[in-house]
N, C-alpha and C positions, 0 to 999 in steps of 0.2 A: 403366359401367366406371370404376373409380376411377383417378384420375391418379397415375402413379408418381412418387414423390419423387426428384428428380435428386440424385445424390451431388455434393458440392462438388468442384471442381477443386483441384489442388495450390495454385494461386494463391489461391483463395478460402479454402481451409483455412489456409494460412499467414497470411493477413490476419486471419482470425478468431482464430487462436492468438495472434497479436500483440495483438489487442484484449483477449482474455481475460487474457493475462499482465499487461497494464497495469491492467485493471479489478480483477482479483483482488488484485494487489499493493496497489493503492490502498485497497481495502476491508479487506485484512489489516492495513495500517498504521493505518487508522482504528480498527479493533477492538483490536489488540494494543498499539499504541504510544500512541495518543491517547485511548483509552477513549471513543471517540465513534463507534460504528458507524453507518453510513449505510443499511444494508440488513439484512433479517432473516437469521437463520441459514439458513433454508430457501432464500432467494434466493442466498446465498453458496454453499451446498452445490450448488445447481443450476449455478452458474457452474463450480465445480470439476468436477462430473460431466461437463459438456459439454466441458471441456478434456481430461479423461481419455478421453472417447469419440473426440475428434479425434486425440489422440496414438496411440491404439490403431489407428485407421484409417490414419493417416499417420505411422508411426514415424520416417520420415526427416525430418520437419518439426519434430520435438521441439526446442524452444528451449533455449538455455543457461540462460535465466532461467525455465524452466518452473515453474508453481505446484506441480506434482507433486513437485518436488525441494526445495521450501522449507517451512520450519516457522515459524509465527508471523511476527514482523517484527523488524528490527534493534532493538537496545536503544536507548532514547531518550537524548538528551543530558541532562546534569544529574546523572547517576549515574555512578559508577565501573562498570567492566565486570568480569564474572567469566566465565571460560571453564569450561564444564561438563566435569567429568572424563569423563562419558559423555553423549552427546547427549540432549536432551529431545525426544522424538518426538511427533508428533501421530497421532491414530487415524483410520483409515478409518471410513467411516460405513455403516451398514445402515439401510434405510428400510422394508423389508418383511421378513416372516418368511422368505421364500425367500432373502433376502440372508444371513441367519444360517445357514441350512442350507448355503448355498454356501460360507460362511466355514469351517465345520467340514469340508466336503468337500475344500476346498483344503488344510487342515491334514493330513488323512489322505493326500491325494495326495502332498504334499511329503515327509511322513515315511514314505511307503510302508507305511502301517498296514493290516492286514487289517480287514475289515468288522466282525469281532467284538471288536476291540480298543477298549476304553473310552476316549473322549476327554472327560475331566472338565474342566469350565469353572468359573471363578468368575463371579459376577454381582453387581453393585453399582450403586447409583444414580450417574449422571454429574452431579456437582454443577457448577452454572454459576458459577464463580468465576475467580480468577486463579491460574494455575499457579506454583508456587514450589518451590525446591529448598533443603533445609537440610543443611548439611555439619557433621558432628561429628568432631573429632579428639581421641583420648584421652578420649572421652565428654563433651567440652565443645563447645557450639555455637560455631563459628568464623566461619561465613559463611552468607549466605542470598541467593538470587538469583531473579529472574523468569526465565521461559523464554526471552525475547528471540527470537532467530532459531533457537533449538534448540541452537546451538553456544555462543553468548555471550549472557549475560543481564545485567540491571541489578543492581548491588550494592545490595540493600535490607536488609542485615544489621541495621542499627540499627532499622529499622522493624519487621522481623519479630520482634525481641526484645521488642517491646511487645505481641505477640499472646499472650494468656494461655494459649491451648491448646498453645503450642509449648514443649516442655521446654528449659530452658537447659543441663541436664546429663542424662546417661543413666546407668542403673544399672551396677554393676560387671560384669555378665555381657554387656554390649554390646561389640561389636568395637571395635578402635582407630579404624577409619574407617567412618563410617556417613553415607550421603547419602540422606535421606528426601525423597520428593517427594509433593506433594499440592496441594490447592486452598485458597487463602485466600478466604473468602466472608463474607457478611453475612447473618444470619438475617432472615426477613421482618419480624418484629416490630421488630427493631433498626433495620432500614431505614426503616420507617414513622416511628419516633421520631426518627431522624436527619433525615429530611426535614421533620418538624415543627419541629425546631430550626433547620434551614436557612431555612425560611420566616419563622420568628420573628425571625431575625437579618437578614432582608432579602436572604439569599443564594439562589442558584438551586438548586432541588431536583435530586436525582439522578434519572436516568431509570428505573433499575432496580437491584436489589441487586448485580448483577455490576459495573455501572459504579461504584457506590458503593464496593465493595470494592477495585476496581482503582485508583480515584482516591485512596482513603485510603492504600493501601499505597505508592503511588508519589508520596509527598509528600517534598519536599526538607527540610521542617521536621518532624522526628521527633515533635514535640509534637502536631502535628495528627493523625498516625497514632495516637499513644497515646490520644487522646481519642475515637477511632472504635471501634465495637464489632466488631472483626474476629475471625474464628474460623478454624480450620484442621481439615481432614480429610486424613489420610495415605492414599495409594492406590498407591504404588509406590516405587521406589528407583533410585539411580544406582550409585555406587561403594560396595561393601561389602568390607572387608578379610576378613571371614568371613561366609558366608551362614548364617543361623540355622536354616534349614529347606530342604527340597527341593521345596516346593510354594509357589505363590502364596499360598494361604490360610495356610500355616504361617508364612511370613515376616510376613504382615499380623498374625497372632496375636502374634508376637514384638514387632512394633511397638507393639501395644496394651499388652503387658506393660511396655514401656519408657516408657510414658506418653503415646504419641501417640493422639489421637482417630482411631478407625477406624469406618467405617460399620457400624451394627448391622444393616443390611440386606444385608451381604455374605454370600453363601451359595455353596456348591459345588453344581454340577449335573452329573448323570451322563448327560444326554442333551440334545439340542436342544429337545425338548418341555418338559423341566423348566426350561431356561433361558428359554424363551418364557413359561412360566407365571410365573416370577419377574418378567419384564418386565411382564406384564399386572397382576400384583399391585401392583407399584410404580406403574404408570400409574394404577391405581384410587385409590391413596392420595396421588397427586402433590399435589393441592391442599391436603391436610392436613399435609404435611411442613413442618417449620419453615424449610426453605431451598428455593431454586429448583433444579430439576434439568431437564435437557432430554433425558434418555434413560437407558439402562442400558449399562454397559460389561461385555463378556465377555472373559475372559482364559483362555488355556490354563493349567491349574493346574500341571502338571509343569514345573519349571524347566529340566531337561535338554532337554525338548522346546522350550521357549522359546529356549534357546541355539541349538539346531539350526535352528529356524525363522528366527531372525535378523530382518532388516528389509528392506524394499524401499523405496528412495527415502527418504521422510520418515516412513514408518509401519512399525510392527512387524507381522510376519506372524501373531503369536500373540495379537492383541487387536483388538477392533472395538467401535465405539460404535453401539448400536441407538437411533436418534433417535425421539422421540415425534412424532406428528402435531401440526400446529398447532391451537391452541384459538381459538374464535370467539365473538363477542358482537355485539349490535346497540346502537348509540347514535346521538346527534345530532351532525352536523357543524356546529360553531359558527363556524369561520372557516378560511381557508386562508392561511397565512403563507409567505413566501419566505425561505429561508435561503441565504446565499451561502457556498460552500465556499472553501477556501484556494486552489483552482485556478480559482475564478471561476464554477463551475457553480451555477446557480440551482436549488435543490431545494424543491419545495412540501411543506409540512408541514401535516397536518390537525390542527386544534385541536378536541378532542372534549369532549362532555359526559362527565364521569368515569363509567367503567364497569368492573366487575370482569371480568377475563379470566384464568382459571386462577389465581385467588388474588391477582392483582396489579391495582391500580387504574390504568387506562390513560386518559391525557388527551391524548396526542399520537400520531400515526401518520404514516408516510410515504405520500406519493402518487406517489413516484418521479420523475415528470417531466411536462412539458406534454402529451405524447402520451397518457400514461396517464390524465390527467385528462379529456382529450377522449374517449378510448375509453370510459371508464366514465361520462362525463357526470355526475360528481358535482357537486352544487351546495351552496353554503352554506345550511343549513337542512334538508338531507336527513337521513333516517334511513339510516345506513350500517352495513354488516357489517364488523366489524373482526377481523383475525386476528393472534394473537400467536404467531408462528412462531419456534421455537427460543429462546424466552424472552429475545429481545433487542429488536428494534424492531418494534412492531406495524405492520400495513399495512392500508389500506382496500381491501376487495374489490369494493365496488360499493354502489349505493343500493337500499334496499328500501321507499322511501316510496310512498305511494299515487300512482299515475301522474298523476292530475290535480293533486295537490299539488306533485309534482315539476315538472311542466310550468309551473306558475305561478312557480317560483323562477328568478331570473336566472342565465343560464349564466356560468360563471367564465371570465374573460379573463386569460390569462397575461400578466404584465407585460412591456413592451418596454424597460424601463429598470431598472437595478440599484437595489434598495431601499437599498443601503448608500452608493453614491456618485453615483447618478443618471446613470451612463454608459449608453450603449446596451447592450442585451442582445441578442446576435446568436446565430443558430443556423445553422451551416454546412449546406449541402446534403448530405443523406445522414446527418446526425447527429441524435441524439436530444436531447443536452444543449443547453441554452440557457446561454450564457456571458456574463458581464460583460466588457466591453471596457476597463474602467477600469484594469486591470492595476496599474500602479505607484502609483495614487492610491486604489484601492479599499481601505478599512480591512480588509475580510475577507481580502484577498490580500497585504497589504503585507509581513508578516513573511516569508512564503514567497518573495515576489519579491526581498526584500532578501537572503535567504540565497542565492538563485540568483545575484544580482548579484555577490556577493563570492566565489563558489565558485571552485574551482581552474581550471575551464575558461573562466571569465569573467574578472573582474578579478583573481582570485587574490590577495586581500589576506591576507597571512600573519598569523595570530593572531586573525582575525575569523571564528570559527566560529559554529555555530548558537546555542550558549548565550550567547555575548557579543552577538550580534545581538539576541536576545530581551531581554537585560538592557538594552541601549541603547534598544530600542523601548519597553519598559515604563517606562523613566525619562524618556521624551519627548525624548531627544536625537537620535534618528534616526527620522524618519518617511518619508523618501524618500531615494533614493540619494545625492543631493548633500550631504545632512546628514553623511554619513560623512566627507567632506572638510572639515567645519567643526567637528570635535571638539576641536581644540587649546584653545580657550577653556574647555573643560569638564574640562581635565586635573586640576585640584585636586579636583573633585567625584569623578571616577572613581578617584582615588587612595584615597578613603575606602571604596570597595567591597571586600568580601572577595576576596582573591587578586589583585585588579587592582593593588593598590599594593605587592605583595610585591617584594622586591629580587631581582634576577637573580643567580644564583650566579656567572656569568661574564659580563662585558661583551663581547658579541659585536660591538658597534658603539660608536663614540664617542658619549657622551651618553646611552646606554641604561642607566638605573639601575633602572627598574621595568618590570613587565609593561605598564603603560600607555604608558611611553615607547617601548618596543619596538613596540607596536601603532601608535602615532601615527607613528613613523618608517616602518613598513611601509605605512601609508596614503599618506604623502607620496611614497613610491617608486612608487605606482601612479597618480599624476596624469597620466603619459604612457601612453597606451593605444593599441594597434593597433585599427583600425576594426573588424575581425572580432570581436575579443573584446568590444569595446564593444557592438556590435550584438547579439551572443549574450547578453550580460549583461542586456539590457533585458527578456528573458523573453517576447518576442513569440511567440504560439502558432505552431507549425510551424517556427520558426526555430532549428534545431539548429546545431551547430558547423560542419558541412559547408556548409549553406546560407548561414550567415553569412559564411563564408570566400569562397564563390562570389560573393555579392553585393558583398563588399568588394573583390574583385579586379575585378569588372565596373565598379564606379562609382568606386573609388579613395578617395573621401572622403565624409563625411557630407552635405555640401551637395549634391553631385551626386545622391546616393542619395535624399535627402529631396525634391529637386525632381522626380525621376521618380515617387515615390510620390504627391506632390501632384497630378501629372498624372493618375494613376489615380483619385484622389479626385474630380477635376474631371470625368473621363470618366464615373464612376458618377453624379454629380449631374446630368449633362446627358442621360443615357441615357433613352430612352423605351421602355416596354413595348409590343411589337407586339400588334395585335388578335388575340385568340385564344391568345396566348402565356401559358402558365401561369407562376405566380410562381417555381417552381423552375427552369423552363427559362430564364426571364429572368435570374435570379440566376446561373445557370451560364454563360449567354452573356456577361454582363458580366464575370464572373470570368475567363473565357478571354481576353477582350479586354484586361483588365488584365495578365494573364500575358504576352500578346504585346507589350504596351507596355513592360513591364519587360525582356523579352527576355534573360533569363539562363537558361542551361541548368540544369535541375533545379528551376526555379521555376515551378510549375504554378498552376492556379486557386486551390487552397486556400491556398497560401503568399501569393499575390498579394492575396487577400481579407484574410488576417490582417494583412498589412502596411498595407493601406489602412484597415482597421478601427482599427488601433492609432493611426496618425497622424491619423485623422479626428476623434479625441477631443481637444478642446482641453486637457483635463487632462493627457493624455499628452505633448502637445507642450510644455506648460509644464514638466513634469518633465524632459524631455529637454533643453530650453533651459537650465534651471537647472543641470543636470548638466554641460552643455557649458561653463558659466561656471567650473567647477571642474576639469574634466578636459580635457587636450589629446589629441585623437584624431588619431593619425598616419595618413597615407595608407599603405595596404597596398601594399608593393612586392613583387610576385611575380616572383622571378628564376628562370628555368628554363635548363637546358642543352640544347643541341641533342642529340637522340637519335633512335633508330629508332622510339620509341614516342610521339614528340611528336604531339599531337592525336588520339591513339587512346584507346579505352576499354578499361580493364583490370579484371579481377576476380581477387581473391586468395581462395583457398579452402583448406581443410585446415589441419593443424597446421604452423606456421612457427616458425623459431627466433627471429624478431623479432616484435614486437607489430604489430597491425594499424595502429596509429597511425604506427609507423616505416615500414611498408610503403607506406602512403598518402603519407607525406611524401616518400619516395624517388620514387614514381611522379609526384607532382605537380611535384617538382623537375626531372623529365625532360619536363615539358610534357604529361603524360598525365592522363586523367580516370579516377578509380576508381569503379566501380559496385558495388552490393551484390548484384546478380543477373545471371545470364547470359541474353543474348538474341541475336537475330540481329545487333544492333548492336555486340556485343562483339568486340573485335579480338584480345585475348590473355587467356588464363587462366593464372595462376601457381598451381600445385597443390602443396600441402604433403602431409605424410603423412595418411592416412585421409581424403582428399578424397572427398566423397560425391556428392550429387545435382547440385551445380553442375558437377563434373567430367563426370559422365555426360551432362548436358545439352550441355556444350561439345562433347563428342565427337560427340553426335548431330547437332549443328548444323555440325560441321566447323570449329569455332573452334580456332585454334592454341593448344596447351597446352605449357607448359614447367614444369620443376620449380624449386625454390628456387635450386639451383646455377646453372641457366640464367639466372635472374633476376639473380643476383649478377654473372654474366659480362656481362650486358646493361648493368647499371649501371656496371660497370668500363669498358666500352667507351666510355661517354658521357664519361668523364674526370671 
């Protein structure tokens, strides 16, 4: 009798949804913003599907930052921003023939169509490139943008003007406003020639044509883009002041007449079977096409039906992408290298003997993490099966070496120290990722950590945004946080940089003559910092604003805090593993003892471990001590008023007229603690409009509930 799979509880589902939201967001930014995807399309799609399954099963747990509500990633710094006249949506995916049938069935159901009514579809190859939108006014190209987050994209107008396929003007019969959307891509042959040039010049080759196209279009120096062999295919539109046809195919034909490249494989289909036939034909020819594709896109042909169907969340109801299955090959594993990401995660990368997979030469593949290497037991020297899923990052599926030959190869040992900075690499109990603890000193993490350090909720240094941090880092002026406070001697150099030395239109402060002067003054104003902001700004794992504030209130100043964490480090060093105690149980026990030693509400074993790991690194202590020589950290004084909620635990839920930050501040000023979830330990729930599961749970537990007016009255009574 087979074991029945137990459905997750609300708490388990909520935790998994939180993890999926963070993971999908990270991979989305890697793909869309940084052109450096870390996982394959297939693995990314699997994460999205799992998120959708959980949201369908637990609709009350759907998050405000749900991946199902987002498109792409925010526009990157370094470019101006363009708000799309109409959102640039992403497509839902089909992986099986039945998914396509289900798509058409949903269309019929939504439109209430009889079974004998024809639903004509267009079908065309899904090109693997970078989405772009071209806006023409009075038949002149006026702007061009990337998709960005679907609402706002990067202004890459100058770069798009260099793409020969893109018309600069439209013929007289084109409408006054035309917004054409499509894919900027690089042909396979052009990609190979570009990589030959990269290698000849001693530069790093691009991983695949999509990355090459994205990296070429998103260049701040337009001359670099002009030198790259970029191409364009139109496949849709945004705003049109006059629609030239009443069907998808008709509009695309008009675009072709106006000079836009349109796929010669775009056809109309009168049935699902015909559409699937097109899919199989394109799949058969995939390797011989001059550009990379990862599937076929189907669209409802009638525009009036498209209008009625509209969209759901981030995707149109009238279109779907039918993805190709992954392609596989066998080759030799030559080495396993460790890459350190910007968040400190150590990712193993397989270096392969070059092999052709789906018309692309593959030399690198992801091995995901230490657990996956151990599970597969892949060893350097093995013959391995490689999968190129979604035409992005190949992955190793396992070894196919002769068993005796495999056994003779040494097993791979995952490193215990970071290859970038030699700091300890730690893996928390229950986590897959192994992370560098170097933080502030690790070259792979420095820029991201510096950005966090100066962010609004940390030191909040006015005028020091992402772009300027990157510029200062690249110039070698800022390598660690303390360097920010040592920029004054470099004023003359910074004045020579574009935009840095520009005069201010109005002198807001005495002595501020240029953008550099304003920045330097803003930095000087931040030499005095509260303990909680300082602690949060260090970017220690698990130390968010609330935890930093709780720790600052408990210890008052840095010296007392550091002494307590040093005691935790000493406790760990002196601890002995009991006979028969597993490594995980031992680590958990010591983490619990450290949490008990810190003795601050909300600081559990994970936080305690992260604090000890951070200060146990000599590099981190050196960085902090250097920073303390430049910054004065004030003791956090937490003043509270006597109130009827002093010492009690509160939960705010539903829509309130004030922000959550303001509500929390009010509660803490009254001596109360604010929690994120309702439990038996909750004393009071403040429920705004449309309060959901938290209100229901409070009522079930018999917790006192008041509305926002009641809360205001309570605050007023406290004086």
